[in-house]
N, C-alpha and C positions, 0 to 999 in steps of 0.2 A: 340476592338481587334477582328480579325476574328478567329472563332473557328478552322479553318484549321491550324492556327498558332500553336495551341496546339496539335491537333490530327495528323497533317502531312498526312492526308488521300490522298492528291493529289500526293505527291512525294514519300511517303514511303510505298506505297501499296505493300503488300506481305512480306516485311521484318519484320514487327511486327506481322505477322501471323504465322501459324505453317506449318510444312512440313508433308506430308503423309508418313507413315511408309510402305515401299514397301515389299510385300511378296517375299520370296526367297526360293530356294530349299535347301536341306541338304548340297549340295556341296559348297555353298557360305556362309552359316550362321555360320559355325564353332561351332555349339551348337546343342544339341539334338532337334529333330523336335518338340516334345511335349513342350519343354521349349520355343522354338521360337514361337510356336503357342500361348502360354500364353502371351508372350510379344506383339505379333501382336494384340491380342484381347484387351489387356490393352491400347495400343496406339490408336486403333480405338475408343475405348470408351472415352479415354482422349481427343482426337481431337474433337470428337463430343461434349463433354461437353464444351470445349474451345469455339467452334463456337456458342454455345448457351449461352455464358457468364456465365457458371457455373464453375468459375475458381478454387474454392476449390476442387471440384470433379476432375477436370482435373489434378491439381497438385497431388492429391492422386494417380491417375492412373499412372502418370509419375514417381512418387516416387517408386511405386511397380515395374514398368518396369525397372528402372535403377538398382534396386537390382538384377534382373535376368540377365540384360545385361549391366554391368557397362561400363561407358565411351563411350556409343554409341552417336555419334554426333547428330543424329536426336532427340533422347530423350533429350539430354542436351539443344539443341536450343529450342525445344518445351516447355520444363519446364521453361527455362529462359524467354521466351515470356509470359508464363502463370503467372509467378511471377510478371512481369512488369505490365501486364494487371490487375492483382489482386490489385496491389499497388494503381493505380489511374484510373482504367478503361482503355479506349482507349487513354487517353491523355498522351503526351510524355514529356512535358516541364512544368516547374513551372513559376509562375508569379502571378500578382494580380488576374487574372482570375482563375488561378489554385487554389489559396487559397479559393476563393468562391466555386469552383467546389468540392474540397475535403471536405469542411465543409458541403456543401449540401448533398454530397454523404453519409457522416456519419450520418447526422441528419434527413434526409427526406426519409429514406428507409421505405417502408410500413411495417406494423406490421406482415403481412403474409410472408414477405421475410425471407430467411434462416438467422440463427444467424450469426452475424459478426464473422469472424474467429479470434481465439485468438491471432494471431500474428499481430503486428502493421504493417501498410503499408510500413513504412520505412524498417522494417525487410524483407518484401517481396522483396523490391528493392535490398537489400544487397544480398539476395539469388540469384536474377536474375543476379547480377554482378558476383558472384562466378561461376555460370554455364557458363556465357559468357566467362569468363577468361579461364575456363577449355576447352571450345569448341575451343578457339583460339589456344590452344596447339596442337589440331588435325587438324584444318582447318585455318591456318593463311594465306592461299593463297586465301581465299574467303572473299567477302565484308560483308557477313551477320554477322559473329561473331563480327566484328568491330562495326556494327550497333547496335547489342544487347548490347554490352558492353557500348557504348556511351549513349544509351538510359537509361540504369540502372544508369550510373554516373550522368546524368542530373536529374533523379528522386531523387538522393541523394544530389543534388545541388553542385556537384563537377564539375563545369563548365570548369575549365581549363583542368582537366584530360579528360573530354569528348571531348574538342577541339583537344587535342593531339591524342586521339584515332581515331577521324574522319579523321584527316590529315594523320595518318599512314594508315588507310583504303583506302583513296583516292590514296595513293602511290601504293597500291596493285591493285586497280581497279579504275583508274581515270575517267572512264565513268559511274560509278555507280550513277544513279539518286537518289536512296534512301539515300545514304551517302551525296550527294550534298544537297538534300532537308533538311536533318536533320541538316547539317552544317549551312544552311541558317537560319533555325529556331533558332539555338543556337546563331548566330550572332544577330538576331532580339531580342532575349531574353536579350542579353547583353545590348542592347541599352535601352530597355523598362523597365527592372527590375534591373539588376545589377548596372547600372549607373543612377538610379532614382535620381532626384534632392534631395539634402540634406534636404531641407525644405518641401518636399512633404510628407504629412501624408496619409497613406492608409485609405480608407473609411471603416467605421464601418458598419457591416451588422448585422441584427437580428440573423443570424446563429451563431454569436460568443457570444450571450448572453444566460445565463441560464434562462429557463422559470420559475424556482422556485424563485430565488432571484432577477431576472431581472437585474443582473449585468454581467460583462464580465466573461466568463467561467474561473474557476480556478481549476486546476487539473481535467480536464474533463474526464468523463467516458461515453462511448457510449454503450447503452443497446442493447441486442439482437434484440429489435424491432426498433433500428435505431435512437433513440433520445439521445442527449448528455446533460449532466447536470454537475454542479460542483460535485465533489466526495462527499463533506460533505452534499450538498443539497439533493442529491439522497438518501443517506442512512438516513438522517434525515426524509425525506418523507416516506421511507420504514419502519421506526420505527412504523408508524401508519397503515401499510398495505403493503404487498409485490406486489404492482402494479406500473407500470410506471406512473409518474405524468402527462404525456401527453396523452397517448392513453389507459391507464388502463389495458394494457397487464400484466398478472401475470409474475413476474420476479423471477427466481430461482438463484439469485446472492447474494453475501455477500461481506463485506469489505475484507475478507481474500482471496477470490478467484478472485476478480475483479481488473484489472490493469488499470492504467491511459492510455488514448489514447495519446501516445507519439507524433504522427504526428500532431494531432489537437492542442496539447499543444504547440508544436514548432511553428506552424502556428501563433497562438495567441501571443506567446511570441516574435516572430520575428517582427510582424506587429504592436503590441501595447505594447511595452516594459514598458512604464511609467504606464499605467493602470494595467498591469499585476503585476508590482512591488507593486502597491497600494493594489491589491487583496491579494498578498502574505503577505504584512505587516498586513493587516486586519486579515488574517487567523492566522498568528503567534501570534497576540495579544490575540486570543481565546485559543490557545494551550499552550502558555507560558505567563502566566498572570503577572509574576513579583515576586520579592522576598517576598512581603507582601500581595499578593492576593492569595486566596485559593478557589477552587470550593468545595462546601459542599455537603455531602451525609447525609441527615437527617434520622437517624435510631436509633442509640444507642450510649451510652457513651463507648468510647474505651480508653485504657491506653497505654502509650508507652510500647513496647516489647510484647504487646498482639497480638496473631495471630488468624485469623478467616477466614472463607470462606463466600463468598457472591454470591447470584444469582441475577444478574441485569436484570430486565425485563421491568421496566417502560421506556417508550420512552425518557423521559427527561434525565434519568440517562444513558441510552444507548448512547445518544449523548455525554453526559459528559465524559463517559469512553473512547469513541473513541478519543476525544480531549486530554484527559489525556495521553493516550497511545502514541500520537504523541508528547507529551511534556515530562514532568519529571516523569510521572507515579505516581504522588502523588495527594491526595485529603484530605480534612478534613472530619472526621466523628464526628457528633455532635448529642447529645441526646436532650431531652426536660426536662424542669423543670417548674412545675406548669402550664403545658399546653402551654408554649412558648419555643422557641429555647433557649438552654442553652448558657451562655456567654463564657464558657470555652469548648475547644474541643481538639482533637488530630489529627495530620497529620498522615495518613497511606500511606505506599508505596505498590503498587501492585507488588507482587513478582511473581505471575502467572496469566495469562489472557488467557482464552480459549473462543474464539467466537463460539457460537453454531449455528447450521443451521437455527434456527428460529429467529436469531437476538439477542438472549439473550447473556449474558456474564457470565461465571463462573470465579470468582476471588478468589485469595488467597492474603490476605493483612496482613501487620504487622505494628503495631503502631510505630511511630518515635518521633515526637516533639509535645510539647504542645503549645497551643496558646490561646490568649484571643481575642474574636471577638469585634472589634471596631465598625464596621458597616457592613451591608450586603444588597444586592439587588438581584433582579431576573434577570437572563440572559438566554434566550432561554428555560425557564421552570424550570431551577434549580437555586440554590442560589450561589452567590459568595460573599466572605467576605474579607474585609481589616482587617488584624490581627496584633497582637503584640505577638511575640514569647516569651515564658515564660521559665525561668530556675530557679532552686533552688538557694537560697542564701547560699553560702558556708562560713564557718569560714575562716578567713585569713590563708594563708599557713604559717606553722612553729609555729602556736599557739597550746596550749594544746587542745583546742576545735577541731581543725582539726585532731590532732592525735587520739583523742577519737572517732571521726567519722570513721576514717580508721579502728580502732580496732573493732568498732561495726560491720562494713561491713564485715571484715574478719571472725569474730565470727559467723555472720549470714550466711555466705557462707558455713562454715563447718557444721552448723546445717542443712542447706538446702540440702547439699549433703547426709547427713545421712537420712533426710526425704525422699529424692528421692529413696534411696536404699530400704527403708521400703515400699514405695509406689509401687515399681516395684515387690517386693515380694508379696504384697497383690494382685496386678493385675494378677499374675500368677494363683492364686486360684479363683479370681472373676474378670472376664473380664470387668464387668460393673464398677468396682471400679477405680476411679481416672484416667480414660482415658483422660479426658479433661485437668486435672491438669498436667499429665505427658507430654502431648503435649506442654503445656506452659513451662514445666520445661526444655525443650531442649534448648541448647545454653546459658547456664548461663553466664552473663557478668562478667567481672573481678571486684573484690571488689575495684580495683584501681579507678573505675568510680562509686562512691557511688550512684549518682542520678539514673543512668541507672539500676544499680543493685537493688536499692530499688523498682523500678517499676516492674522489673522481679519478685522480691520476692512477692509483693502484688498480682501479677497476679495468684499466686498459690491459692489465696483465692477465695471462691465462693461469690463474692461481688454483691450487688444489685446496680442498676444504680445511686441512690443518693449517695451511699458510694464511687463509682468510681469518681463521679463528685467532691466530697469533696477532694479526693486524687489528682485530677487534679489541683485543686485550691491551694492545700498545697504546700508551697515552702520550707518546712523544711525536709531535707533528713533524719535526725536522727529520726524524728517522724514517717516518713513513714516506715523506717526499724523497728522501735519499734513495730508498729502495725503488721508487718509481723512476727516478732519474737513471739509475744503473740500467734498468730495462730499456728505457728509451734510447740511451746512448748506444747500447748494444745493437739497436735497430737502425742506426744511422746509415749502415751499409745496405740495408734492405728492409722492406716492410712486411715480409712474410714471417709469420710465427712458425718456428720449427717444432 
């Protein structure tokens, strides 16, 4: 395919360029001289930046100028042209060659080049369209607004709308060579791309592969140095150092501030839908493991209802947390027993997650459900387990044993409320006293749920890990409440923990 087919340089010369802003005297500007002088200087600077392919700078100048002189046709058409050029460089149409071009544009920029603008190229094309449409309301008797609007529509793949715009423009100026040339390009594009044979598959290029996992890019992010990677691959690499995996340029980006390259993603999804669907399925399997699979954080024994704060700094766990936050926000916390991983653990839910600038995470978690580990294996550095969910064995409803359990829970809740009042009074005189226990005392569950209430109750105790592990294994709700009551009654004479 001839590159002139994309650039339109032979037939569209001048229409995709900019117009010089003409100096005028006070009688014709209808604005103060000093303000017009500022607009003139901004336009001169913006036009110079445009012709030197510094489109970000040109757009910035045009933005400042339009604020000082709203709805000026020259400023609008120059900004529309700058947005279009920023979207894909000098190219005007999409097609297989366009997909290659835009991918190379994003991936092969030198490390010394300016950072990629935060807006996606598709967004720039949408801005170009808005300016062109506004320009048409002032200059609908000129061919150039129709050209700029059709150009933006083609960049957005709205080919039928672009065709209608070009035909309307040719009615205004039937002899316009730029409009005719762009219309011919659009017709050729319709034959070569839009009506591509159903069984024809686009060719895969290395530009579409992630250089970290060597697979098709999934949720691609383009770095300021111009290289594209799968989002997960890039930040997994940055867990070990904040440098680009390709050129080793230092990167000051984070998952919180980095957005996916929508245009590159759309290119890949449009041309390789089956492979992209496979990549999505592969990623989903890592973030949503299934009802009986749990990622494990090996640190300490945690009980249901227990609250705690975590500082996640190890690369393997930073990766795990990112995946968890894309899924159900839950993981298992497991301690050790006799030097090996314990067989019982607790699922915790991340209630607060704050990504820190250096890649660490500050988490607040709360214990939810117990489980027994059936088997576990390593996945990308951290462990994943197949689990069996554990619940207490309740007495049958309507029996005397069930009524006794409910009475025990109600009595324990009254005693717990009395203990909390005493603890708060003690905390007023000694701030070091009972701070952790009072934190755990917040949000007391109803005694109508004896199992959950029993775990809340024992969380008031200052238990050692082996004692917590024993309570995790215990499936007798009454026994767990009984142990909590022994502790609380021993505190009736004072609220300070010895």
